[in-house]
C-alpha atoms as a printed R data frame, in Angstrom:
    type eleno elety resid chain resno      x       y      z
1   ATOM     1    CA   MET     A     1  5.391 -46.204 24.942
2   ATOM     2    CA   GLY     A     2  5.704 -48.524 27.389
3   ATOM     3    CA   PRO     A     3  6.587 -52.718 26.922
4   ATOM     4    CA   ARG     A     4  3.676 -54.404 25.905
5   ATOM     5    CA   THR     A     5  4.179 -51.804 22.995
6   ATOM     6    CA   VAL     A     6  7.273 -52.201 22.392
7   ATOM     7    CA   LEU     A     7  6.357 -56.458 22.300
8   ATOM     8    CA   GLN     A     8  3.482 -55.582 19.954
9   ATOM     9    CA   LEU     A     9  5.968 -53.720 17.262
10  ATOM    10    CA   ALA     A    10  7.893 -56.151 17.539
11  ATOM    11    CA   GLY     A    11  5.021 -59.228 16.606
12  ATOM    12    CA   MET     A    12  4.114 -57.053 14.233
13  ATOM    13    CA   ALA     A    13  7.978 -56.788 12.331
14  ATOM    14    CA   LEU     A    14  8.254 -60.535 12.722
15  ATOM    15    CA   VAL     A    15  5.055 -61.443 11.299
16  ATOM    16    CA   ALA     A    16  5.668 -59.413  7.749
17  ATOM    17    CA   VAL     A    17  8.763 -60.879  7.640
18  ATOM    18    CA   SER     A    18  7.670 -64.191  7.737
19  ATOM    19    CA   THR     A    19  4.789 -63.197  5.854
20  ATOM    20    CA   ASN     A    20  7.445 -61.830  3.214
21  ATOM    21    CA   ALA     A    21  9.169 -65.145  3.051
22  ATOM    22    CA   SER     A    22  5.514 -67.568  2.495
23  ATOM    23    CA   ALA     A    23  5.080 -65.031  0.000
24  ATOM    24    CA   GLN     A    24  7.941 -66.342 -1.883
25  ATOM    25    CA   GLY     A    25  7.629 -70.253 -1.429
26  ATOM    26    CA   ALA     A    26 10.101 -70.263  2.081
27  ATOM    27    CA   GLY     A    27  9.206 -72.996  3.874
28  ATOM    28    CA   ALA     A    28 11.268 -74.799  6.577
29  ATOM    29    CA   GLY     A    29 13.777 -74.764  4.222
30  ATOM    30    CA   VAL     A    30 16.918 -77.064  3.502
31  ATOM    31    CA   GLY     A    31 19.908 -74.290  3.027
32  ATOM    32    CA   ARG     A    32 22.901 -73.528  4.936
33  ATOM    33    CA   PRO     A    33 22.084 -70.710  6.737
34  ATOM    34    CA   PHE     A    34 24.576 -67.638  6.156
35  ATOM    35    CA   HIS     A    35 27.128 -65.497  8.476
36  ATOM    36    CA   ALA     A    36 26.294 -61.829  9.106
37  ATOM    37    CA   LEU     A    37 27.525 -59.032 10.247
38  ATOM    38    CA   VAL     A    38 24.963 -56.371 11.275
39  ATOM    39    CA   LEU     A    39 24.284 -52.411 12.620
40  ATOM    40    CA   SER     A    40 21.698 -52.101 14.599
41  ATOM    41    CA   THR     A    41 19.316 -49.428 15.477
42  ATOM    42    CA   GLY     A    42 15.293 -49.512 17.614
43  ATOM    43    CA   MET     A    43 14.437 -48.759 20.240
44  ATOM    44    CA   GLY     A    44 14.527 -50.174 23.940
45  ATOM    45    CA   THR     A    45 12.628 -50.027 27.632
46  ATOM    46    CA   MET     A    46 13.655 -49.992 31.306
47  ATOM    47    CA   SER     A    47 12.363 -49.678 34.660
48  ATOM    48    CA   VAL     A    48 13.452 -46.540 35.897
49  ATOM    49    CA   ASP     A    49 10.675 -46.367 39.156
50  ATOM    50    CA   ALA     A    50 13.520 -47.530 41.290
51  ATOM    51    CA   LEU     A    51 16.280 -44.903 40.561
52  ATOM    52    CA   ASN     A    52 13.255 -42.450 40.279
53  ATOM    53    CA   ALA     A    53 12.632 -43.168 44.079
54  ATOM    54    CA   ARG     A    54 15.741 -42.510 44.799
55  ATOM    55    CA   MET     A    55 16.700 -39.408 43.291
56  ATOM    56    CA   ALA     A    56 13.285 -37.106 43.778
57  ATOM    57    CA   PRO     A    57 14.305 -36.357 47.580
58  ATOM    58    CA   SER     A    58 17.276 -34.779 46.039
59  ATOM    59    CA   GLN     A    59 14.945 -32.800 43.428
60  ATOM    60    CA   PHE     A    60 16.235 -34.431 40.438
61  ATOM    61    CA   ALA     A    61 13.826 -34.570 37.499
62  ATOM    62    CA   PRO     A    62 12.053 -38.015 36.803
63  ATOM    63    CA   LEU     A    63 13.958 -40.356 34.078
64  ATOM    64    CA   SER     A    64 12.412 -41.500 30.932
65  ATOM    65    CA   ASN     A    65 11.574 -45.200 30.435
66  ATOM    66    CA   ASP     A    66 12.249 -45.113 26.727
67  ATOM    67    CA   ALA     A    67 15.615 -45.352 25.293
68  ATOM    68    CA   VAL     A    68 16.920 -45.173 21.212
69  ATOM    69    CA   SER     A    69 19.241 -47.756 21.458
70  ATOM    70    CA   TYR     A    70 22.292 -48.510 18.762
71  ATOM    71    CA   GLY     A    71 24.959 -51.148 18.136
72  ATOM    72    CA   ALA     A    72 26.655 -53.904 16.733
73  ATOM    73    CA   SER     A    73 26.219 -57.485 16.044
74  ATOM    74    CA   GLY     A    74 27.713 -60.818 14.248
75  ATOM    75    CA   TYR     A    75 27.333 -64.539 13.678
76  ATOM    76    CA   LEU     A    76 29.449 -67.582 12.113
77  ATOM    77    CA   ALA     A    77 26.365 -70.428 11.055
78  ATOM    78    CA   VAL     A    78 28.018 -73.546 12.090
79  ATOM    79    CA   GLY     A    79 25.311 -75.816 10.492
80  ATOM    80    CA   ARG     A    80 22.500 -74.439 11.544
81  ATOM    81    CA   ALA     A    81 23.280 -72.648 14.583
82  ATOM    82    CA   LEU     A    82 24.655 -69.318 14.546
83  ATOM    83    CA   LEU     A    83 27.351 -68.465 17.178
84  ATOM    84    CA   GLY     A    84 27.601 -64.597 18.093
85  ATOM    85    CA   ALA     A    85 28.089 -61.524 20.022
86  ATOM    86    CA   GLU     A    86 26.236 -58.469 20.354
87  ATOM    87    CA   VAL     A    87 27.424 -54.868 21.712
88  ATOM    88    CA   ALA     A    88 24.551 -51.953 21.938
89  ATOM    89    CA   ARG     A    89 24.166 -48.691 24.147
90  ATOM    90    CA   ALA     A    90 20.899 -47.285 24.620
91  ATOM    91    CA   ALA     A    91 20.598 -43.489 25.208
92  ATOM    92    CA   PHE     A    92 17.913 -42.651 27.536
93  ATOM    93    CA   GLY     A    93 18.325 -38.331 27.249
94  ATOM    94    CA   GLU     A    94 18.697 -35.971 29.781
95  ATOM    95    CA   GLU     A    95 16.169 -34.363 32.331
96  ATOM    96    CA   GLY     A    96 16.124 -31.291 33.830
97  ATOM    97    CA   LEU     A    97 14.818 -28.529 36.410
98  ATOM    98    CA   ASN     A    98 15.562 -25.682 36.924
99  ATOM    99    CA   ASN     A    99 16.749 -25.824 39.738
100 ATOM   100    CA   GLY     A   100 19.925 -26.219 37.727
101 ATOM   101    CA   ARG     A   101 20.247 -29.730 38.317
102 ATOM   102    CA   THR     A   102 20.438 -32.470 35.499
103 ATOM   103    CA   ASN     A   103 20.333 -36.401 35.699
104 ATOM   104    CA   GLU     A   104 21.262 -38.786 32.347
105 ATOM   105    CA   LEU     A   105 21.121 -42.168 32.111
106 ATOM   106    CA   SER     A   106 22.327 -44.406 29.377
107 ATOM   107    CA   ALA     A   107 22.751 -48.076 28.904
108 ATOM   108    CA   LEU     A   108 25.504 -49.906 27.648
109 ATOM   109    CA   HIS     A   109 25.687 -53.830 27.106
110 ATOM   110    CA   GLY     A   110 27.658 -56.637 25.745
111 ATOM   111    CA   LEU     A   111 26.816 -60.556 25.047
112 ATOM   112    CA   ALA     A   112 27.771 -63.841 23.210
113 ATOM   113    CA   THR     A   113 24.944 -65.349 21.685
114 ATOM   114    CA   ALA     A   114 23.874 -68.389 20.236
115 ATOM   115    CA   SER     A   115 20.355 -69.247 17.445
116 ATOM   116    CA   TYR     A   116 19.196 -71.941 15.867
117 ATOM   117    CA   ALA     A   117 17.381 -71.531 12.039
118 ATOM   118    CA   LEU     A   118 14.113 -72.985 12.205
119 ATOM   119    CA   VAL     A   119 13.852 -71.087  8.871
120 ATOM   120    CA   SER     A   120 17.006 -71.463  6.822
121 ATOM   121    CA   THR     A   121 16.863 -71.095  2.642
122 ATOM   122    CA   GLU     A   122 19.257 -69.594 -0.179
123 ATOM   123    CA   ARG     A   123 18.176 -66.089  1.242
124 ATOM   124    CA   LEU     A   124 16.429 -66.209  4.403
125 ATOM   125    CA   SER     A   125 17.530 -67.280  7.803
126 ATOM   126    CA   ILE     A   126 14.506 -66.854 11.235
127 ATOM   127    CA   PHE     A   127 15.418 -68.022 14.307
128 ATOM   128    CA   PRO     A   128 15.089 -68.321 18.002
129 ATOM   129    CA   GLN     A   129 18.131 -65.970 20.166
130 ATOM   130    CA   LEU     A   130 19.586 -66.670 23.761
131 ATOM   131    CA   GLY     A   131 22.336 -64.643 24.456
132 ATOM   132    CA   VAL     A   132 24.355 -63.989 28.631
133 ATOM   133    CA   GLY     A   133 26.783 -61.367 29.378
134 ATOM   134    CA   LEU     A   134 26.923 -58.354 31.729
135 ATOM   135    CA   GLY     A   135 25.194 -54.772 31.359
136 ATOM   136    CA   ARG     A   136 26.061 -51.313 32.869
137 ATOM   137    CA   ASP     A   137 23.891 -48.516 33.500
138 ATOM   138    CA   GLU     A   138 25.438 -45.034 33.981
139 ATOM   139    CA   VAL     A   139 23.153 -42.287 35.679
140 ATOM   140    CA   ALA     A   140 25.360 -38.664 35.404
141 ATOM   141    CA   LEU     A   141 23.896 -36.661 38.456
142 ATOM   142    CA   ARG     A   142 24.842 -32.625 37.880
143 ATOM   143    CA   ASP     A   143 24.600 -29.404 39.997
144 ATOM   144    CA   ARG     A   144 25.129 -26.192 38.733
145 ATOM   145    CA   ALA     A   145 25.895 -25.363 42.483
146 ATOM   146    CA   GLY     A   146 28.778 -27.362 42.048
147 ATOM   147    CA   THR     A   147 28.997 -29.358 45.741
148 ATOM   148    CA   GLY     A   148 29.903 -32.394 45.972
149 ATOM   149    CA   THR     A   149 30.106 -35.075 48.789
150 ATOM   150    CA   SER     A   150 33.837 -35.870 50.039
151 ATOM   151    CA   ALA     A   151 32.724 -39.326 51.589
152 ATOM   152    CA   ALA     A   152 35.262 -42.377 51.063
153 ATOM   153    CA   GLN     A   153 32.385 -44.633 49.953
154 ATOM   154    CA   PRO     A   154 29.086 -42.751 49.899
155 ATOM   155    CA   THR     A   155 25.971 -44.491 49.488
156 ATOM   156    CA   PHE     A   156 23.956 -43.637 46.635
157 ATOM   157    CA   ASP     A   157 21.249 -40.965 48.490
158 ATOM   158    CA   GLU     A   158 23.964 -38.970 49.977
159 ATOM   159    CA   VAL     A   159 25.973 -38.917 46.249
160 ATOM   160    CA   ALA     A   160 22.020 -38.241 44.741
161 ATOM   161    CA   GLN     A   161 22.495 -35.027 47.700
162 ATOM   162    CA   ALA     A   162 25.542 -33.851 46.582
163 ATOM   163    CA   PRO     A   163 26.858 -34.729 43.116
164 ATOM   164    CA   GLY     A   164 29.490 -31.909 42.732
165 ATOM   165    CA   ALA     A   165 29.462 -30.472 39.162
166 ATOM   166    CA   GLU     A   166 29.115 -34.071 37.537
167 ATOM   167    CA   SER     A   167 29.190 -37.279 39.335
168 ATOM   168    CA   VAL     A   168 28.597 -40.677 36.960
169 ATOM   169    CA   VAL     A   169 27.469 -43.625 38.987
170 ATOM   170    CA   SER     A   170 28.070 -46.802 37.461
171 ATOM   171    CA   GLY     A   171 26.283 -50.230 37.866
172 ATOM   172    CA   ARG     A   172 27.309 -53.609 36.489
173 ATOM   173    CA   HIS     A   173 25.192 -56.857 36.928
174 ATOM   174    CA   LEU     A   174 24.956 -59.958 34.815
175 ATOM   175    CA   LEU     A   175 22.609 -60.185 31.670
176 ATOM   176    CA   TYR     A   176 20.477 -62.431 29.508
177 ATOM   177    CA   SER     A   177 18.198 -62.052 26.580
178 ATOM   178    CA   PHE     A   178 15.851 -64.057 25.339
179 ATOM   179    CA   GLY     A   179 14.414 -62.951 21.595
180 ATOM   180    CA   GLY     A   180 14.519 -63.973 17.797
181 ATOM   181    CA   GLY     A   181 15.117 -62.565 14.804
182 ATOM   182    CA   ALA     A   182 15.110 -62.619 10.604
183 ATOM   183    CA   ASP     A   183 17.349 -62.041  8.575
184 ATOM   184    CA   TYR     A   184 17.061 -61.290  4.066
185 ATOM   185    CA   LEU     A   185 20.129 -61.779  2.407
186 ATOM   186    CA   VAL     A   186 20.130 -59.356 -0.680
187 ATOM   187    CA   SER     A   187 22.317 -60.195 -3.138
188 ATOM   188    CA   ARG     A   188 22.650 -60.871 -6.903
189 ATOM   189    CA   ALA     A   189 21.667 -64.236 -8.498
190 ATOM   190    CA   GLY     A   190 24.406 -66.848 -8.048
191 ATOM   191    CA   ALA     A   191 26.407 -64.874 -5.877
192 ATOM   192    CA   SER     A   192 27.187 -65.886 -2.040
193 ATOM   193    CA   ARG     A   193 27.586 -62.775 -0.570
194 ATOM   194    CA   GLY     A   194 25.173 -59.581 -0.524
195 ATOM   195    CA   VAL     A   195 23.341 -57.043  2.171
196 ATOM   196    CA   VAL     A   196 21.456 -58.534  5.039
197 ATOM   197    CA   LEU     A   197 18.270 -56.888  5.679
198 ATOM   198    CA   GLY     A   198 16.565 -57.886  9.279
199 ATOM   199    CA   VAL     A   199 14.986 -57.360 12.312
200 ATOM   200    CA   ARG     A   200 15.746 -58.749 15.869
201 ATOM   201    CA   ALA     A   201 13.151 -58.715 18.910
202 ATOM   202    CA   GLY     A   202 12.948 -59.485 22.513
203 ATOM   203    CA   LEU     A   203 13.594 -59.055 26.079
204 ATOM   204    CA   LEU     A   204 16.388 -58.157 28.338
205 ATOM   205    CA   ALA     A   205 16.430 -59.961 31.920
206 ATOM   206    CA   SER     A   206 19.098 -59.043 34.794
207 ATOM   207    CA   PRO     A   207 18.829 -61.789 37.417
208 ATOM   208    CA   ASN     A   208 20.850 -60.568 39.656
209 ATOM   209    CA   ARG     A   209 21.273 -57.367 41.580
210 ATOM   210    CA   THR     A   210 23.179 -54.416 40.469
211 ATOM   211    CA   THR     A   211 27.305 -53.488 41.692
212 ATOM   212    CA   TRP     A   212 27.055 -49.734 42.161
213 ATOM   213    CA   THR     A   213 30.250 -47.858 41.890
214 ATOM   214    CA   ARG     A   214 31.643 -43.879 41.059
215 ATOM   215    CA   ASP     A   215 34.867 -42.763 40.213
216 ATOM   216    CA   GLY     A   216 35.731 -46.971 41.515
217 ATOM   217    CA   GLN     A   217 34.815 -45.854 44.727
218 ATOM   218    CA   SER     A   218 31.733 -48.707 45.555
219 ATOM   219    CA   VAL     A   219 28.982 -46.912 46.453
220 ATOM   220    CA   LEU     A   220 26.707 -48.783 48.696
221 ATOM   221    CA   ALA     A   221 22.723 -49.317 49.356
222 ATOM   222    CA   GLY     A   222 22.204 -48.055 45.632
223 ATOM   223    CA   PRO     A   223 18.997 -48.990 43.753
224 ATOM   224    CA   ASP     A   224 18.050 -51.821 42.343
225 ATOM   225    CA   ALA     A   225 18.322 -51.218 38.906
226 ATOM   226    CA   ALA     A   226 19.197 -52.871 35.492
227 ATOM   227    CA   ALA     A   227 18.725 -52.016 32.070
228 ATOM   228    CA   SER     A   228 16.349 -54.740 31.558
229 ATOM   229    CA   GLY     A   229 13.191 -54.887 29.169
230 ATOM   230    CA   PRO     A   230 11.485 -55.448 25.789
231 ATOM   231    CA   TYR     A   231 13.658 -54.173 23.138
232 ATOM   232    CA   VAL     A   232 13.358 -54.296 18.624
233 ATOM   233    CA   ARG     A   233 15.733 -53.329 16.328
234 ATOM   234    CA   VAL     A   234 16.146 -53.170 12.660
235 ATOM   235    CA   VAL     A   235 19.349 -54.614 11.353
236 ATOM   236    CA   VAL     A   236 21.975 -53.855  8.085
237 ATOM   237    CA   GLY     A   237 24.948 -55.480  7.126
238 ATOM   238    CA   LEU     A   238 27.142 -57.874  5.271
239 ATOM   239    CA   GLY     A   239 26.387 -61.783  4.868
240 ATOM   240    CA   GLY     A   240 27.543 -64.887  2.778
241 ATOM   241    CA   ARG     A   241 28.716 -68.351  2.912
């Protein structure tokens, strides 16, 4: 599933929420937004061409660009501003060949987020969202033969050629998010707290080159690959005023 498909799914999800709001007579609203603390799951994508190009000569299987993501996020309503944070992990899965070599890609990010409730009613908030923080990619390279490089500051290619039983190469980078979301508060009549159901969609982007390490050692000449791309998630949690 490519980036265009992810964005189409995201758009359909947001349209569905907005249509439901319209059916209930929800306009821009004058209500005060609710606070929320939620768990999330969904999917994301990442361009893995640069990684695959560097690992193919060392006879590693191509990595997948689709991931299952899961995490947690929350925000505090200050007027119509929603100030919060999110942490999420994406698992791209393990790949392998019959030569005894396997590789696995995962990504982790933490962001501070800021939103503004364009629609704010008693039960519904719809908002654009911006985020800034740090991202980390982890590429685990495994070789059944167990031969590893002993260089103090190896290059990425040297690690790929001789990873040993397992080498985990980590890449760190700045990360920005541009997207939006919609949350619906399910509660009893007159109650100020309840269950939050919602959706998030957008794009992760990294403006700088990735810095790679292995067990605290610098890894030189690494590929320019970052955990960036479209995402869509559903959320469930608690909310209230």
